[in-house]
Wavefront OBJ file of the C-alpha trace (Angstrom):
o trace
v 0.140 -0.013 0.014
v 1.403 3.336 -0.928
v 2.278 5.843 1.702
v -0.042 8.750 2.442
v 0.709 12.304 1.204
v 0.951 14.923 3.815
v -1.783 16.753 2.302
v -4.431 13.568 2.308
v -2.896 13.493 6.515
v -4.291 16.606 7.425
v -7.732 15.786 5.216
v -7.977 12.253 7.036
v -7.213 14.301 10.534
v -9.574 16.812 9.710
v -12.242 15.127 8.924
v -12.265 12.982 12.288
v -11.550 16.313 14.564
v -14.784 17.947 12.822
v -17.029 14.412 12.504
v -18.708 15.516 15.335
v -19.869 18.866 13.842
v -20.112 16.755 10.162
v -22.172 14.678 12.422
v -24.492 17.579 13.459
v -24.673 18.935 10.251
v -26.176 15.777 8.609
v -28.887 15.530 11.315
v -29.997 19.039 10.764
v -30.618 17.827 6.771
v -32.502 14.749 8.258
v -34.955 16.706 10.074
v -35.888 18.551 7.270
v -36.528 15.563 4.921
v -38.487 14.165 7.625
v -40.773 16.848 7.503
v -41.406 16.292 3.595
v -41.025 12.394 3.715
v -44.023 9.562 3.867
v -44.265 5.665 4.285
v -41.523 3.550 3.532
v -38.966 6.728 2.872
v -40.102 8.306 5.875
v -38.917 5.153 7.787
v -35.827 4.506 6.553
v -35.272 8.614 7.300
v -36.046 7.247 10.950
v -33.416 4.447 10.994
v -30.751 6.860 9.758
v -31.568 9.042 12.130
v -31.150 6.949 14.657
v -28.047 6.086 14.152
v -26.962 9.721 13.688
v -28.043 9.797 17.117
v -25.900 6.925 18.291
v -22.695 8.068 17.066
v -23.363 11.646 18.502
v -24.095 9.183 22.049
v -27.475 10.815 22.404
v -29.127 8.188 25.404
v -30.665 5.015 23.792
v -33.954 6.062 25.731
v -33.945 9.177 23.776
v -33.471 8.072 20.718
v -36.526 5.391 20.976
v -38.649 8.134 22.428
v -37.949 10.190 18.986
v -38.242 7.376 16.799
v -41.632 6.502 18.422
v -43.318 9.688 18.767
v -41.949 10.434 14.531
v -42.161 13.866 15.508
v -39.645 16.179 13.501
v -40.359 19.312 15.590
v -38.785 16.875 18.249
v -35.794 16.097 16.626
v -35.003 19.628 15.337
v -35.259 21.099 19.027
v -32.787 18.240 20.221
v -30.266 19.311 17.350
v -30.781 22.972 18.740
v -29.480 21.314 22.176
v -26.587 19.744 20.674
v -25.460 22.594 18.433
v -25.769 24.878 21.649
v -23.539 22.252 24.069
v -20.627 22.587 21.067
l 1 2 3 4 5 6 7 8 9 10 11 12 13 14 15 16 17 18 19 20 21 22 23 24 25 26 27 28 29 30 31 32 33 34 35 36 37 38 39 40 41 42 43 44 45 46 47 48 49 50 51 52 53 54 55 56 57 58 59 60 61 62 63 64 65 66 67 68 69 70 71 72 73 74 75 76 77 78 79 80 81 82 83 84 85 86
């Protein structure tokens, strides 16, 4: 396997350094998509949301509550809380 260049090392390092912010941005995008989705697409979006919340270390009980409530406005409030913590 070839060695990475300095540029590649910086890109990788910056990605992992900013992974929390990247996850929050994706979660914010999912909120908008959930408002518009219906049926099976909405179910798949909630699954993606659940995985994103797990990566942000949100308590499992809270994740389960959000998914069962199926209310994007609750998720939007959680995203605001997480952004305020940063």
